[in-house]
C-alpha positions as CSV (number, residue, x, y, z in Angstrom):
1,X,96.9,76.7,170.4
2,X,98.0,73.2,169.4
3,X,101.7,73.0,168.7
4,X,103.3,70.5,166.3
5,X,106.7,70.1,168.2
6,X,109.6,68.3,167.0
7,X,111.1,65.5,169.1
8,X,114.0,68.0,170.2
9,X,111.4,70.7,171.0
10,X,109.3,68.2,173.2
11,X,112.5,67.5,175.1
12,X,113.2,71.1,175.7
13,X,109.6,71.7,176.6
14,X,109.7,69.1,179.3
15,X,113.2,70.5,180.6
16,X,111.7,74.0,180.8
17,X,108.6,72.9,182.7
18,X,110.8,71.0,185.2
19,X,113.0,73.9,185.6
20,X,110.1,76.2,186.3
21,X,108.4,73.8,188.9
22,X,111.9,73.7,190.9
23,X,113.3,77.4,190.5
24,X,110.1,79.4,190.3
25,X,109.2,79.7,194.0
26,X,105.7,80.7,195.2
27,X,107.2,83.9,196.7
28,X,108.2,85.0,193.2
29,X,105.0,84.2,191.8
30,X,103.0,85.9,194.4
31,X,105.1,89.2,193.8
32,X,104.8,88.9,190.1
33,X,101.0,88.9,190.4
34,X,101.2,92.2,191.9
35,X,102.9,94.0,189.0
36,X,100.9,96.7,187.7
37,X,103.4,98.8,185.5
38,X,105.5,98.3,182.4
39,X,108.3,96.6,184.1
40,X,108.4,94.3,187.1
41,X,110.0,95.4,190.5
42,X,113.7,95.7,190.1
43,X,114.7,93.4,192.9
44,X,112.1,90.8,191.9
45,X,113.2,90.8,188.3
46,X,116.9,90.6,189.1
47,X,116.3,87.7,191.4
48,X,114.5,85.6,188.6
49,X,117.3,86.9,186.1
50,X,119.9,85.5,188.4
51,X,118.0,82.0,188.3
52,X,117.9,82.1,184.7
53,X,121.4,83.3,184.3
54,X,122.8,80.2,186.3
55,X,120.7,78.0,184.0
56,X,122.1,79.9,180.9
57,X,118.8,81.0,179.8
58,X,118.9,84.8,180.6
59,X,120.1,86.2,177.4
60,X,118.0,84.6,174.6
61,X,118.9,87.2,172.0
62,X,122.7,87.0,172.3
63,X,125.2,84.7,170.7
64,X,126.7,81.7,172.7
65,X,130.1,83.2,172.8
66,X,128.8,86.3,175.0
67,X,126.7,84.2,177.3
68,X,123.6,83.7,175.3
69,X,121.7,80.5,174.4
70,X,121.2,79.1,170.8
71,X,117.6,78.7,170.8
72,X,115.4,78.3,167.9
73,X,112.4,80.8,167.7
74,X,110.1,78.0,168.7
75,X,112.1,77.5,171.8
76,X,112.1,81.2,172.7
77,X,108.3,81.0,172.0
78,X,107.7,78.1,174.3
79,X,109.9,79.7,177.0
80,X,107.7,82.9,177.0
81,X,104.6,80.8,177.0
82,X,105.6,78.6,180.0
83,X,106.9,81.4,182.0
84,X,103.8,83.4,181.5
85,X,101.6,80.4,182.6
86,X,103.7,79.7,185.7
87,X,103.5,83.3,186.7
88,X,107.1,84.3,186.4
89,X,108.0,87.9,186.4
90,X,109.1,89.6,183.2
91,X,112.7,90.1,182.8
92,X,113.7,93.9,182.7
93,X,114.5,94.2,178.8
94,X,116.5,97.5,179.0
95,X,119.9,95.6,179.4
96,X,119.2,92.0,178.2
97,X,116.9,92.7,175.2
98,X,117.8,96.4,174.1
99,X,121.3,97.7,174.7
100,X,122.9,94.3,175.0
101,X,122.1,93.4,171.5
102,X,122.9,96.8,170.1
103,X,126.5,96.5,171.7
104,X,126.8,93.0,170.2
105,X,125.8,94.3,166.8
106,X,127.6,97.7,166.7
107,X,130.1,97.8,169.5
108,X,133.8,96.9,169.5
109,X,135.1,93.7,171.2
110,X,136.5,96.0,174.0
111,X,133.0,97.3,174.6
112,X,131.5,93.6,174.5
113,X,134.0,92.5,177.1
114,X,133.5,95.5,179.3
115,X,129.6,95.9,179.3
116,X,128.0,92.4,178.5
117,X,129.0,90.4,181.7
118,X,127.5,92.9,183.9
119,X,124.4,93.1,181.9
120,X,124.1,89.3,182.2
121,X,124.7,89.2,185.8
122,X,122.4,92.3,186.6
123,X,125.4,94.1,188.2
124,X,124.8,97.1,185.9
125,X,121.2,98.1,185.6
126,X,120.2,100.3,182.6
127,X,117.7,102.8,181.6
128,X,116.9,104.3,178.1
129,X,117.5,107.9,177.1
130,X,115.4,108.4,173.9
131,X,112.2,110.8,174.3
132,X,112.7,114.4,175.2
133,X,110.3,117.2,175.8
134,X,109.0,117.9,172.3
135,X,110.8,114.8,170.8
136,X,108.9,111.5,171.4
137,X,107.3,110.0,168.1
138,X,109.4,112.5,166.2
139,X,112.5,111.2,167.9
140,X,114.8,112.5,165.0
141,X,114.2,116.1,166.3
142,X,116.0,115.3,169.6
143,X,118.1,118.1,170.9
144,X,120.3,116.7,173.6
145,X,123.9,117.6,172.5
146,X,127.0,115.9,172.8
147,X,130.1,118.0,171.8
148,X,133.5,116.6,171.5
149,X,136.0,118.7,173.5
150,X,139.5,117.8,174.5
151,X,138.9,114.1,173.8
152,X,135.6,113.8,175.7
153,X,131.8,114.3,174.9
154,X,130.3,117.1,176.7
155,X,126.5,116.4,177.1
156,X,123.8,119.0,177.6
157,X,120.1,118.4,177.5
158,X,117.3,116.3,179.1
159,X,115.3,113.0,178.6
160,X,111.9,112.3,179.7
161,X,109.7,109.3,180.5
162,X,112.9,107.5,181.6
163,X,112.0,104.2,183.1
164,X,113.6,103.2,186.3
165,X,116.3,105.9,186.0
166,X,116.4,106.3,189.7
167,X,117.6,102.7,190.0
168,X,119.9,102.7,187.2
169,X,123.7,102.9,187.1
170,X,124.0,103.5,183.3
171,X,121.8,105.1,180.7
172,X,122.1,104.5,176.9
173,X,121.3,107.7,175.1
174,X,120.5,109.0,171.7
175,X,122.5,112.5,171.4
176,X,122.9,114.9,168.7
177,X,126.7,115.1,167.8
178,X,126.3,117.0,164.6
179,X,123.7,119.3,162.9
180,X,122.9,117.9,159.6
181,X,120.2,118.7,156.9
182,X,118.7,115.3,157.6
183,X,118.4,115.2,161.3
184,X,118.8,111.5,161.7
185,X,122.5,111.8,160.3
186,X,123.6,113.7,163.2
187,X,122.5,111.4,166.0
188,X,124.9,109.1,167.9
189,X,124.5,106.3,170.5
190,X,126.3,107.0,173.7
191,X,126.7,105.1,177.0
192,X,126.7,107.3,180.2
193,X,127.1,106.4,183.8
194,X,124.4,107.8,185.9
195,X,126.8,108.8,188.9
196,X,128.5,111.3,186.3
197,X,128.8,114.9,187.7
198,X,126.1,117.1,186.1
199,X,123.4,114.4,186.0
200,X,120.2,115.1,187.9
201,X,117.1,112.7,188.0
202,X,113.7,114.0,188.8
203,X,110.8,111.6,189.5
204,X,107.5,111.7,187.5
205,X,104.7,110.3,189.5
206,X,102.3,108.5,187.3
207,X,98.4,108.7,187.3
208,X,98.4,105.3,189.4
209,X,100.5,107.2,192.0
210,X,103.6,104.9,191.3
211,X,107.1,106.1,190.7
212,X,108.5,104.3,187.6
213,X,109.3,107.3,185.3
214,X,111.7,110.1,185.5
215,X,113.2,113.2,183.9
216,X,117.1,113.0,183.5
217,X,118.9,116.4,183.0
218,X,122.5,116.6,181.7
219,X,124.6,119.7,182.5
220,X,128.1,119.6,181.1
221,X,128.4,115.8,181.6
222,X,131.8,114.5,180.5
223,X,131.6,111.1,178.7
224,X,134.6,109.0,177.5
225,X,134.8,108.7,173.6
226,X,135.2,104.9,174.2
227,X,131.6,104.9,175.3
228,X,130.4,105.7,171.8
229,X,128.8,102.7,170.2
230,X,129.4,102.5,166.4
231,X,130.5,105.7,164.7
232,X,129.4,109.2,165.1
233,X,126.1,109.6,163.4
234,X,125.3,106.0,163.6
235,X,122.9,106.4,166.2
236,X,119.9,106.4,164.2
237,X,120.9,102.9,162.8
238,X,121.4,101.8,166.3
239,X,118.0,103.1,167.5
240,X,116.0,101.5,164.6
241,X,117.5,98.0,165.3
242,X,116.8,98.4,169.0
243,X,113.1,99.6,168.4
244,X,112.6,96.5,166.1
245,X,113.7,94.3,169.1
246,X,111.4,96.3,171.5
247,X,108.5,96.0,169.1
248,X,108.8,92.5,167.7
249,X,111.5,90.3,169.3
250,X,109.3,89.4,172.5
251,X,106.4,87.2,172.7
252,X,103.5,89.3,174.0
253,X,100.5,86.9,173.4
254,X,101.6,84.6,176.5
255,X,101.3,87.5,179.1
256,X,98.1,88.7,177.4
257,X,96.6,85.0,177.7
258,X,97.6,84.8,181.2
259,X,95.9,88.1,182.0
260,X,92.7,86.8,180.3
261,X,92.6,83.7,182.2
262,X,93.0,85.9,185.4
263,X,90.1,88.0,184.4
264,X,88.0,84.7,183.7
265,X,88.7,83.7,187.3
266,X,87.6,86.9,188.6
267,X,84.2,86.5,187.0
268,X,83.6,83.5,189.1
269,X,84.2,85.6,192.4
270,X,83.2,89.1,191.9
271,X,79.7,90.3,192.1
272,X,78.2,93.2,190.2
273,X,75.5,93.4,193.0
274,X,74.1,91.4,195.9
275,X,72.3,89.2,193.7
276,X,73.9,88.7,190.2
277,X,77.4,87.2,189.8
278,X,79.5,88.7,187.0
279,X,79.8,85.3,185.2
280,X,76.1,85.5,184.6
281,X,76.3,88.7,182.8
282,X,75.9,88.6,178.9
283,X,77.8,91.8,178.5
284,X,80.9,90.4,180.3
285,X,80.6,87.1,178.5
286,X,80.5,88.8,175.3
287,X,83.4,90.9,176.0
288,X,85.5,88.0,177.2
289,X,84.5,86.0,174.2
290,X,85.5,88.9,171.8
291,X,88.8,89.4,173.4
292,X,89.5,85.5,173.5
293,X,88.9,85.5,169.7
294,X,91.2,88.6,169.1
295,X,93.9,87.0,171.2
296,X,93.6,83.6,169.4
297,X,94.3,85.5,166.1
298,X,97.0,87.4,167.6
299,X,98.7,84.2,169.1
300,X,98.6,82.5,165.7
301,X,100.0,85.4,163.9
302,X,102.9,85.7,166.5
303,X,103.5,82.0,166.3
304,X,103.6,82.1,162.5
305,X,106.1,84.8,162.5
306,X,108.3,82.9,165.0
307,X,108.4,80.1,162.7
308,X,109.1,82.2,159.6
309,X,112.0,83.7,161.5
310,X,113.4,80.1,161.9
311,X,113.5,80.0,158.1
312,X,115.3,83.1,157.6
313,X,112.5,85.4,157.5
314,X,113.5,89.1,157.9
315,X,111.0,91.5,159.8
316,X,109.4,94.3,157.8
317,X,106.3,95.9,159.0
318,X,105.5,93.0,161.2
319,X,107.0,94.5,164.5
320,X,104.6,97.4,164.1
321,X,101.6,95.1,163.6
322,X,102.4,93.1,166.5
323,X,103.0,96.3,168.8
324,X,99.9,97.7,167.7
325,X,97.5,94.8,168.5
326,X,99.3,93.7,171.7
327,X,99.1,97.1,173.3
328,X,95.4,97.5,172.0
329,X,94.6,94.1,173.7
330,X,96.5,95.0,176.9
331,X,94.2,98.2,177.2
332,X,91.1,96.2,176.5
333,X,92.1,93.5,179.1
334,X,92.9,96.2,181.8
335,X,89.6,97.9,181.2
336,X,87.6,94.7,181.5
337,X,89.2,93.7,184.6
338,X,88.2,97.1,186.2
339,X,84.6,96.4,184.8
340,X,84.4,93.0,186.3
341,X,85.4,94.2,189.9
342,X,83.0,97.0,189.7
343,X,83.1,100.0,192.2
344,X,85.7,98.6,194.4
345,X,88.1,98.8,191.6
346,X,88.0,102.6,191.5
347,X,89.6,103.0,194.8
348,X,93.5,103.4,194.8
349,X,94.0,103.7,198.6
350,X,92.0,101.4,200.7
351,X,93.2,101.7,204.2
352,X,90.3,103.8,205.3
353,X,87.8,101.1,203.9
354,X,89.4,98.1,205.5
355,X,87.2,97.9,208.5
356,X,83.9,99.5,207.0
357,X,84.4,97.2,203.8
358,X,86.4,94.2,204.7
359,X,85.9,92.7,201.3
360,X,87.3,95.7,199.4
361,X,90.9,94.4,199.5
362,X,92.5,91.6,197.6
363,X,95.4,91.2,195.3
364,X,93.2,91.4,192.2
365,X,91.2,94.4,193.3
366,X,94.6,96.2,194.1
367,X,96.0,95.1,190.9
368,X,93.3,96.0,188.6
369,X,93.0,100.0,188.6
370,X,96.7,100.7,188.6
371,X,97.1,98.3,185.9
372,X,94.4,99.9,183.9
373,X,95.7,103.3,184.5
374,X,99.3,102.4,183.6
375,X,98.2,100.5,180.5
376,X,96.9,103.9,178.9
377,X,100.6,104.7,177.9
378,X,101.0,101.4,176.1
379,X,99.9,102.7,172.7
380,X,102.3,105.6,173.1
381,X,105.6,104.3,174.1
382,X,107.9,102.6,171.7
383,X,106.4,104.6,168.9
384,X,102.7,105.6,169.0
385,X,100.1,103.2,167.5
386,X,99.2,106.0,165.1
387,X,102.9,106.1,163.8
388,X,102.9,102.1,163.8
389,X,99.9,102.2,161.4
390,X,101.6,104.6,159.0
391,X,104.7,102.4,158.9
392,X,102.4,99.5,158.1
393,X,100.6,101.3,155.5
394,X,103.8,102.7,153.9
395,X,105.2,99.3,153.8
396,X,102.0,97.7,152.2
397,X,101.6,100.3,149.5
398,X,105.1,100.4,148.7
399,X,105.0,96.9,147.4
400,X,101.8,97.4,145.4
């Protein structure tokens, strides 16, 4: 995509590329290429976050007074694109892009001073307590309860699909503080230390064999009232704001483009059989071209929205549109990678094959199947794509 940049944006673009050439070391890139799940490895992501924080570039959604950077949407877009091109790991969004902005918008000054510096430095590592057994897409039906007794909230219940809970020292939770006719009105947003007495974390091993997800159980967990963000009953407002950030504030096309380039390179080396190379297959070429066309349309849509934000545009259904197409593209690309590699991509454990089939292992082969398996959840988390389509339709038909 050709960008018509201003002189200021061109200067920033050069500064960004110079920074990446000096600070994004080969070891970081190599580890980043092995990422198969939603988030990068914790230590890898924090190592990269530390470098960006020193440059003042880690918290792009934060105001300058709290350690953020005053970038235009185009500068944010350029940052995501160049980082993806260079092979930088994704920053873990749970602190910087999710709870951090919620604290800035709804929290007190004391809460901002208390939590934001440690989010920026990575000293506090966060997880998200939203989904529960029986309360996923219908999040308003959540039952994890926080009762106010003797000046403290007493939390009982559970959360599920909690990414990186086994690494985290804090969790931001939606809890029910009141039973109301409208279920959304009784939900509050609470910050809970993970070392609190009464918290149990149970691992969930994914279909790829990896441990990223967890169940978190709360049994009479005591939480200070100054850990409540906003007012009691304001949690749903906080949650909607956070979900808008999760679905629409990032630039997904850059990472998708990098994946497509990676698959294109695979077609030059992988063989379907002993005679025919993949890149001679009409079927693969057709799928590559189809995905490239879809991705070009998505890139232009995403870039157009970034420019509109710069002119005061307010998100409506667009985050749902972007989330839906981005996750379906992610799944289609992951599926194609497995098809390109062929039978070798079907094997998760390769040690036993290393002698009999020396060519069976490579970074790309080891990446493809776990990535494919993990991408199955992409159209479910952050609101299922079926729900997103309902939101899009409701918004469009409301204006007709």
